[in-house]
C-alpha positions in Angstrom: 26.2 -51.1 221.8 22.8 -50.0 222.8 22.0 -46.7 224.6 21.6 -48.4 228.0 25.2 -49.5 228.0 26.5 -46.2 226.8 24.6 -44.4 229.6 26.2 -46.8 232.1 29.7 -46.2 230.8 29.2 -42.4 230.9 27.9 -42.7 234.5 30.9 -44.8 235.4 33.3 -42.3 233.9 31.5 -39.5 235.7 31.5 -41.3 239.0 35.2 -42.3 238.6 36.1 -38.7 237.9 34.1 -37.5 240.9 35.6 -40.2 243.1 39.1 -39.2 242.0 38.5 -35.5 242.7 37.0 -36.4 246.1 39.9 -38.6 247.0 42.4 -36.0 246.0 40.5 -33.3 247.9 40.4 -35.5 251.0 44.1 -36.1 250.9 44.6 -32.4 250.8 46.4 -32.0 247.5 45.4 -29.5 244.9 46.9 -31.4 242.0 44.6 -33.7 240.1 45.0 -37.4 240.5 46.9 -39.1 237.7 45.4 -41.9 235.6 46.7 -45.4 235.7 49.2 -44.6 233.0 50.8 -42.0 235.3 53.0 -42.9 238.2 54.3 -41.0 241.2 57.8 -39.8 241.4 58.8 -43.0 243.3 57.4 -45.2 240.5 54.3 -46.2 242.4 50.8 -45.8 241.2 48.4 -43.7 243.3 45.8 -45.8 245.0 42.7 -46.3 242.8 39.2 -46.6 244.0 37.1 -49.6 242.9 35.1 -47.4 240.5 38.2 -45.9 239.0 39.6 -49.4 238.4 36.4 -50.5 236.8 36.4 -47.3 234.6 39.9 -47.9 233.6 39.2 -51.6 232.8 36.2 -50.6 230.6 38.2 -47.9 228.8 41.1 -50.3 228.3 38.8 -52.9 226.9 37.2 -50.4 224.6 40.6 -49.1 223.4 41.7 -52.7 222.7 38.4 -53.3 220.8 39.0 -50.2 218.7 42.6 -51.1 218.0 41.4 -54.6 216.8 38.7 -53.0 214.6 41.1 -50.6 213.1 43.5 -53.4 212.3 40.7 -55.4 210.7 39.5 -52.4 208.7 43.0 -51.7 207.5 43.4 -55.3 206.4 40.1 -55.2 204.6 41.0 -51.9 203.0 44.2 -53.3 201.7 42.4 -56.4 200.4 39.8 -54.1 198.6 42.7 -52.1 197.0 44.2 -55.3 195.7 40.8 -56.5 194.4 40.2 -53.1 192.8 43.6 -53.2 191.0 42.8 -56.7 189.8 39.4 -55.7 188.5 40.9 -52.6 186.8 43.4 -54.9 185.1 40.7 -57.3 184.0 38.6 -54.4 182.7 41.5 -53.1 180.7 42.1 -56.5 179.2 38.4 -56.8 178.4 38.4 -53.5 176.7 41.5 -54.5 174.7 39.8 -57.7 173.7 36.6 -55.9 172.8 38.6 -53.5 170.6 40.4 -56.4 168.9 37.1 -58.2 168.3 35.5 -55.1 166.8 38.5 -54.7 164.4 38.3 -58.3 163.5 34.6 -58.0 162.8 35.2 -54.9 160.6 37.9 -56.8 158.6 35.7 -59.8 158.2 32.8 -57.6 157.0 35.1 -55.9 154.5 36.3 -59.3 153.3 32.7 -60.5 152.9 31.7 -57.4 151.0 34.8 -57.7 148.8 34.0 -61.4 148.1 30.4 -60.5 147.3 31.5 -57.7 145.0 33.8 -60.1 143.2 31.0 -62.6 142.8 28.7 -59.9 141.4 31.4 -58.8 139.0 31.8 -62.3 137.7 28.0 -62.6 137.2 27.9 -59.3 135.4 30.6 -60.6 133.0 28.7 -63.8 132.6 25.4 -62.0 131.7 27.3 -59.7 129.3 28.6 -62.7 127.3 25.4 -64.6 127.2 22.6 -64.1 124.7 19.9 -61.7 125.9 17.1 -64.4 125.9 19.2 -66.8 128.0 20.2 -64.1 130.5 16.6 -62.9 130.8 15.4 -66.5 131.4 18.0 -66.9 134.2 17.2 -63.5 135.7 13.5 -64.3 135.8 14.2 -67.4 137.9 16.4 -65.5 140.4 15.2 -63.5 143.5 14.2 -60.0 142.8 16.9 -58.3 145.0 19.6 -60.2 143.2 18.2 -59.2 139.8 18.1 -55.6 140.9 21.7 -55.8 142.0 22.8 -57.3 138.7 20.8 -54.9 136.6 22.3 -51.9 138.5 25.8 -53.2 137.8 25.2 -54.1 134.1 26.0 -51.4 131.5 23.1 -49.6 129.8 23.7 -51.4 126.5 23.4 -54.9 128.0 20.3 -53.9 130.1 18.6 -52.5 126.9 19.1 -55.9 125.3 17.7 -57.8 128.4 14.6 -55.6 129.2 12.4 -56.8 126.3 13.0 -60.4 127.5 12.5 -59.9 131.2 9.4 -60.3 133.4 7.7 -56.9 132.8 6.4 -56.3 136.4 9.9 -56.9 137.8 11.4 -54.6 135.2 8.9 -51.9 135.9 9.6 -52.1 139.7 13.4 -51.9 139.0 12.9 -48.8 136.8 10.6 -47.1 139.3 13.1 -47.7 142.1 15.9 -46.3 140.1 13.9 -43.2 139.2 12.9 -42.7 142.9 16.5 -43.1 144.0 17.7 -40.5 141.6 14.8 -38.1 142.5 13.3 -38.3 139.0 9.7 -38.8 140.1 
């Protein structure tokens, strides 16, 4: 509602009140006139002026609008509570799924690491049983990070047999990395 209508309603209320007081005074009673909800002792309503009836109609319409709005707001509030509970349940289910997924990923990573470790262990056994020249030839054809992994897992005696046959720059890098890792530089 804009300010103009509010001003009109306030003026109507004021005029209605003034008219009621004036009517009561002209009838000679000192008791204030009762509103439409009140009745006289005989069950009759006191006579209302036109302005009072208009005021009463405006107020009654406004009360009815407010009641309807309150009912609509209560319904929306209830709907929002239900939606909130539904979202909370979905969020809880999502968190549980996320937790399960994280555990599954962790287990899968552990299995992958275990399988990798088993493969490396097999390769270490293979290189231990082969002749040093054959092992060195194979190691020179492999990627450097794989060679480093195998050399780190092989025992010192086997590595000592392989080093003279390996690619020297690769061997020097491996030795330097081991020295740096152990703080020997």
